[in-house]
Every structure is written in C-alpha cells, then in structure tokens.
ROGU-288504 format. One record per residue (C-alpha): residue number from 1; residue in one letter; x, y, z. Coordinates in Angstrom, 2 decimals, decimal comma. Layout:
! ROGU-288504
<r num="NUM" residuo="A" c1="X" c2="Y" c3="Z"/>
...
END
This chain:
! ROGU-288504
<r num="1" residuo="M" c1="-13,41" c2="-12,63" c3="33,66"/>
<r num="2" residuo="E" c1="-12,48" c2="-9,61" c3="31,58"/>
<r num="3" residuo="R" c1="-15,11" c2="-8,19" c3="29,25"/>
<r num="4" residuo="V" c1="-14,27" c2="-7,23" c3="25,71"/>
<r num="5" residuo="K" c1="-14,99" c2="-3,56" c3="25,17"/>
<r num="6" residuo="K" c1="-17,17" c2="-2,98" c3="22,11"/>
<r num="7" residuo="Q" c1="-15,65" c2="-0,56" c3="19,61"/>
<r num="8" residuo="R" c1="-18,01" c2="2,34" c3="19,05"/>
<r num="9" residuo="G" c1="-18,42" c2="4,29" c3="15,81"/>
<r num="10" residuo="L" c1="-17,45" c2="1,49" c3="13,42"/>
<r num="11" residuo="K" c1="-20,30" c2="2,26" c3="11,04"/>
<r num="12" residuo="R" c1="-19,01" c2="5,82" c3="10,61"/>
<r num="13" residuo="Y" c1="-15,40" c2="4,57" c3="10,48"/>
<r num="14" residuo="Y" c1="-16,14" c2="2,23" c3="7,54"/>
<r num="15" residuo="K" c1="-18,21" c2="4,89" c3="5,78"/>
<r num="16" residuo="N" c1="-15,29" c2="7,32" c3="6,04"/>
<r num="17" residuo="L" c1="-13,01" c2="4,69" c3="4,49"/>
<r num="18" residuo="T" c1="-15,09" c2="4,91" c3="1,33"/>
<r num="19" residuo="I" c1="-15,20" c2="8,71" c3="1,09"/>
<r num="20" residuo="K" c1="-12,11" c2="10,26" c3="2,70"/>
<r num="21" residuo="N" c1="-8,99" c2="11,11" c3="0,73"/>
<r num="22" residuo="D" c1="-5,74" c2="10,97" c3="2,74"/>
<r num="23" residuo="V" c1="-3,50" c2="11,95" c3="-0,17"/>
<r num="24" residuo="Y" c1="-4,56" c2="15,60" c3="-0,04"/>
<r num="25" residuo="K" c1="-2,18" c2="15,91" c3="2,95"/>
<r num="26" residuo="I" c1="0,87" c2="15,50" c3="0,73"/>
<r num="27" residuo="D" c1="0,92" c2="18,88" c3="-0,95"/>
<r num="28" residuo="W" c1="4,65" c2="18,63" c3="-1,71"/>
<r num="29" residuo="L" c1="3,75" c2="16,42" c3="-4,68"/>
<r num="30" residuo="D" c1="1,71" c2="19,22" c3="-6,25"/>
<r num="31" residuo="Q" c1="4,58" c2="21,69" c3="-6,22"/>
<r num="32" residuo="G" c1="6,75" c2="19,86" c3="-8,77"/>
<r num="33" residuo="N" c1="9,96" c2="20,84" c3="-6,97"/>
<r num="34" residuo="P" c1="12,87" c2="18,94" c3="-8,61"/>
<r num="35" residuo="D" c1="14,64" c2="18,77" c3="-5,23"/>
<r num="36" residuo="T" c1="11,76" c2="16,87" c3="-3,65"/>
<r num="37" residuo="W" c1="12,78" c2="13,47" c3="-2,34"/>
<r num="38" residuo="V" c1="11,19" c2="10,88" c3="-0,09"/>
<r num="39" residuo="Y" c1="12,67" c2="7,93" c3="1,73"/>
<r num="40" residuo="S" c1="10,08" c2="5,16" c3="1,62"/>
<r num="41" residuo="W" c1="7,18" c2="7,49" c3="2,42"/>
<r num="42" residuo="H" c1="4,12" c2="5,35" c3="3,09"/>
<r num="43" residuo="L" c1="0,53" c2="5,26" c3="4,25"/>
<r num="44" residuo="H" c1="-1,12" c2="2,50" c3="6,28"/>
<r num="45" residuo="F" c1="-4,88" c2="2,20" c3="5,97"/>
<r num="46" residuo="D" c1="-5,78" c2="-0,19" c3="8,80"/>
<r num="47" residuo="Q" c1="-4,03" c2="1,40" c3="11,77"/>
<r num="48" residuo="K" c1="-5,95" c2="-0,64" c3="14,33"/>
<r num="49" residuo="G" c1="-5,65" c2="-4,00" c3="12,59"/>
<r num="50" residuo="Y" c1="-9,40" c2="-4,53" c3="12,18"/>
<r num="51" residuo="G" c1="-8,81" c2="-6,71" c3="9,12"/>
<r num="52" residuo="N" c1="-6,44" c2="-9,14" c3="10,83"/>
<r num="53" residuo="N" c1="-9,18" c2="-11,59" c3="11,74"/>
<r num="54" residuo="S" c1="-11,78" c2="-10,89" c3="9,09"/>
<r num="55" residuo="F" c1="-11,37" c2="-10,31" c3="5,37"/>
<r num="56" residuo="K" c1="-14,78" c2="-8,62" c3="5,37"/>
<r num="57" residuo="K" c1="-13,20" c2="-5,94" c3="7,59"/>
<r num="58" residuo="R" c1="-9,94" c2="-5,91" c3="5,62"/>
<r num="59" residuo="K" c1="-11,46" c2="-5,41" c3="2,17"/>
<r num="60" residuo="P" c1="-12,62" c2="-1,77" c3="2,70"/>
<r num="61" residuo="H" c1="-9,06" c2="-0,88" c3="3,77"/>
<r num="62" residuo="L" c1="-7,63" c2="-2,55" c3="0,66"/>
<r num="63" residuo="D" c1="-10,17" c2="-0,79" c3="-1,54"/>
<r num="64" residuo="K" c1="-9,07" c2="2,54" c3="-0,06"/>
<r num="65" residuo="L" c1="-5,39" c2="1,63" c3="-0,53"/>
<r num="66" residuo="F" c1="-5,90" c2="0,99" c3="-4,26"/>
<r num="67" residuo="R" c1="-8,09" c2="4,08" c3="-4,67"/>
<r num="68" residuo="H" c1="-5,21" c2="6,09" c3="-3,19"/>
<r num="69" residuo="F" c1="-2,76" c2="4,23" c3="-5,42"/>
<r num="70" residuo="D" c1="-4,64" c2="5,58" c3="-8,44"/>
<r num="71" residuo="I" c1="-4,73" c2="9,09" c3="-6,96"/>
<r num="72" residuo="L" c1="-0,97" c2="8,97" c3="-6,39"/>
<r num="73" residuo="V" c1="-0,38" c2="7,82" c3="-9,97"/>
<r num="74" residuo="D" c1="-1,93" c2="11,12" c3="-11,08"/>
<r num="75" residuo="K" c1="-0,07" c2="13,18" c3="-8,47"/>
<r num="76" residuo="T" c1="3,32" c2="11,67" c3="-9,36"/>
<r num="77" residuo="K" c1="3,08" c2="13,15" c3="-12,84"/>
<r num="78" residuo="N" c1="4,46" c2="16,32" c3="-11,22"/>
<r num="79" residuo="I" c1="7,57" c2="14,60" c3="-9,84"/>
<r num="80" residuo="K" c1="10,61" c2="15,56" c3="-11,86"/>
<r num="81" residuo="T" c1="12,82" c2="12,76" c3="-10,53"/>
<r num="82" residuo="N" c1="12,77" c2="8,98" c3="-10,67"/>
<r num="83" residuo="F" c1="10,45" c2="7,32" c3="-8,21"/>
<r num="84" residuo="Q" c1="8,83" c2="4,06" c3="-7,23"/>
<r num="85" residuo="L" c1="5,18" c2="3,72" c3="-6,32"/>
<r num="86" residuo="Y" c1="4,14" c2="0,36" c3="-4,91"/>
<r num="87" residuo="A" c1="1,99" c2="-1,41" c3="-2,33"/>
<r num="88" residuo="I" c1="2,93" c2="-4,21" c3="0,01"/>
<r num="89" residuo="L" c1="0,21" c2="-6,48" c3="1,34"/>
<r num="90" residuo="V" c1="1,11" c2="-8,86" c3="4,16"/>
<r num="91" residuo="D" c1="-0,52" c2="-12,29" c3="4,43"/>
<r num="92" residuo="K" c1="-2,11" c2="-12,16" c3="7,88"/>
<r num="93" residuo="H" c1="-1,45" c2="-8,63" c3="9,18"/>
<r num="94" residuo="S" c1="-3,77" c2="-6,03" c3="7,70"/>
<r num="95" residuo="R" c1="-2,16" c2="-3,36" c3="9,83"/>
<r num="96" residuo="S" c1="1,09" c2="-3,79" c3="7,83"/>
<r num="97" residuo="D" c1="-0,51" c2="-3,25" c3="4,41"/>
<r num="98" residuo="A" c1="0,87" c2="-0,01" c3="3,00"/>
<r num="99" residuo="L" c1="1,26" c2="2,18" c3="-0,05"/>
<r num="100" residuo="F" c1="4,84" c2="3,41" c3="-0,67"/>
<r num="101" residuo="L" c1="6,46" c2="6,23" c3="-2,60"/>
<r num="102" residuo="H" c1="10,26" c2="6,20" c3="-2,83"/>
<r num="103" residuo="T" c1="12,76" c2="8,44" c3="-4,66"/>
<r num="104" residuo="P" c1="16,54" c2="8,81" c3="-4,76"/>
<r num="105" residuo="N" c1="17,52" c2="10,66" c3="-1,61"/>
<r num="106" residuo="P" c1="20,53" c2="12,00" c3="0,31"/>
<r num="107" residuo="N" c1="20,22" c2="9,26" c3="2,97"/>
<r num="108" residuo="N" c1="22,05" c2="6,84" c3="0,67"/>
<r num="109" residuo="S" c1="19,13" c2="4,47" c3="0,83"/>
<r num="110" residuo="Q" c1="18,78" c2="1,89" c3="-1,86"/>
<r num="111" residuo="F" c1="17,17" c2="3,31" c3="-4,98"/>
<r num="112" residuo="P" c1="15,61" c2="1,72" c3="-6,76"/>
<r num="113" residuo="F" c1="14,35" c2="-0,39" c3="-3,88"/>
<r num="114" residuo="K" c1="14,68" c2="-4,05" c3="-4,79"/>
<r num="115" residuo="V" c1="13,55" c2="-7,21" c3="-3,07"/>
<r num="116" residuo="A" c1="15,45" c2="-10,42" c3="-3,72"/>
<r num="117" residuo="N" c1="13,82" c2="-13,71" c3="-4,68"/>
<r num="118" residuo="L" c1="10,43" c2="-12,39" c3="-5,72"/>
<r num="119" residuo="K" c1="8,20" c2="-14,87" c3="-7,53"/>
<r num="120" residuo="L" c1="5,35" c2="-14,62" c3="-9,99"/>
<r num="121" residuo="T" c1="3,43" c2="-17,34" c3="-8,13"/>
<r num="122" residuo="T" c1="1,74" c2="-16,66" c3="-4,83"/>
<r num="123" residuo="T" c1="3,32" c2="-17,35" c3="-1,46"/>
<r num="124" residuo="L" c1="0,22" c2="-16,21" c3="0,44"/>
<r num="125" residuo="T" c1="-1,80" c2="-18,60" c3="2,58"/>
<r num="126" residuo="N" c1="-4,69" c2="-16,16" c3="3,10"/>
<r num="127" residuo="K" c1="-7,17" c2="-17,40" c3="0,49"/>
<r num="128" residuo="P" c1="-9,51" c2="-14,34" c3="0,44"/>
<r num="129" residuo="L" c1="-6,51" c2="-11,99" c3="0,13"/>
<r num="130" residuo="N" c1="-5,10" c2="-14,15" c3="-2,65"/>
<r num="131" residuo="E" c1="-8,42" c2="-13,95" c3="-4,53"/>
<r num="132" residuo="Y" c1="-8,61" c2="-10,18" c3="-4,03"/>
<r num="133" residuo="I" c1="-5,10" c2="-9,72" c3="-5,43"/>
<r num="134" residuo="G" c1="-5,86" c2="-12,10" c3="-8,30"/>
<r num="135" residuo="N" c1="-8,83" c2="-9,92" c3="-9,29"/>
<r num="136" residuo="L" c1="-6,77" c2="-6,71" c3="-9,45"/>
<r num="137" residuo="V" c1="-6,46" c2="-5,54" c3="-13,05"/>
<r num="138" residuo="G" c1="-3,63" c2="-3,39" c3="-14,38"/>
<r num="139" residuo="Y" c1="-1,13" c2="-4,17" c3="-11,64"/>
<r num="140" residuo="E" c1="2,01" c2="-6,28" c3="-11,62"/>
<r num="141" residuo="K" c1="2,26" c2="-8,67" c3="-8,67"/>
<r num="142" residuo="R" c1="5,35" c2="-10,21" c3="-7,12"/>
<r num="143" residuo="Y" c1="5,33" c2="-12,52" c3="-4,13"/>
<r num="144" residuo="G" c1="7,92" c2="-13,10" c3="-1,45"/>
<r num="145" residuo="Q" c1="8,57" c2="-14,47" c3="1,98"/>
<r num="146" residuo="A" c1="10,22" c2="-12,58" c3="4,84"/>
<r num="147" residuo="A" c1="8,96" c2="-12,93" c3="8,40"/>
<r num="148" residuo="E" c1="5,62" c2="-13,54" c3="6,68"/>
<r num="149" residuo="A" c1="4,42" c2="-14,04" c3="3,12"/>
<r num="150" residuo="F" c1="3,74" c2="-10,80" c3="1,25"/>
<r num="151" residuo="C" c1="2,76" c2="-9,43" c3="-2,13"/>
<r num="152" residuo="L" c1="4,44" c2="-6,44" c3="-3,74"/>
<r num="153" residuo="I" c1="2,15" c2="-4,66" c3="-6,22"/>
<r num="154" residuo="F" c1="3,06" c2="-1,97" c3="-8,73"/>
<r num="155" residuo="E" c1="2,19" c2="-0,69" c3="-12,19"/>
<r num="156" residuo="E" c1="4,73" c2="-1,55" c3="-14,87"/>
<r num="157" residuo="N" c1="4,44" c2="1,77" c3="-16,68"/>
<r num="158" residuo="I" c1="4,95" c2="3,88" c3="-13,55"/>
<r num="159" residuo="E" c1="8,68" c2="4,71" c3="-13,30"/>
<r num="160" residuo="Q" c1="11,03" c2="2,15" c3="-11,71"/>
<r num="161" residuo="A" c1="10,10" c2="-1,52" c3="-11,78"/>
<r num="162" residuo="F" c1="11,15" c2="-4,28" c3="-9,44"/>
END
C-alpha cells in the first residue's frame, strides 16, 4: 500500500495567495512602449491543481486571479495599442484557470481573439464555481463548451469585447 505524502507548508502557501502580487513581474506594461505586443500572455494561479477536488481550496486562487485582473486593468492604461484582458475558468480543472492579456502581434494570431458559440447562460456543472461567478460584479460572463465547460470573463469597457 502506497502512502499519500502530506503536502507541507500549505498554511503559508494560502497566506501568500492573499498577499503576493505576481503582476509586478511584468514591467513591460509600465513602459508604455507602442511596439509592445503579447500573444495570449497569461498567468495561472493554481499551478498544482489544489482546487480540483475542493472549492474551498480553489476559492483563494480565484480571489487572487480577480485581484490581479483589477491590477492589470490599471496597468493596461499605459498600453498604446488595442488589447484584450480576460479570464477563463474551467469547470473542473482549477489548474487551467487563467488570466489573459492579448494584443495584435506579428505572429498573425487571431486578434481580437474570438470564441464561437458563447452563451449568456451557464454551461458549468460545478455548482460552487457557478455561484462564485454569479456573485462577481462588474464583469461580463460568457459560457462555452470545448473539451470541458468553461466561462470567459471580461469587463465590457476594457478594450476589445468578445
């Protein structure tokens, strides 16, 4: 019988989720260079997938994601090109939840990024996640289905819409 190894340092890990700012690493946003471009730059907040089996463990990661969303809204005021700022939350895989920043770029990638067949009504089966998203104020929500149900979240007044 194989023993499950207990993860050490989780108390500190969750405390750091509430206080650390990961956006400070992206200093290129502060420079206001008109030639700055990004191809679906993104941040994941639950690298280890702690929230996959427990919404109690997923919620602090989501809280940090939306705190960083607000920080990026302020930082994108320096961008002198069109951009999209959005989050994608996946039904059952917390590890896949991410915050995205996308601009026109020389890679010929689709800009603005669009997802076909998005709906205003939820496609999620994860009830606690659905409730969390329902309680978000000031965000537009669109739901879709790919390999798994997802929710695309953005602010209507922040550059390109979906």
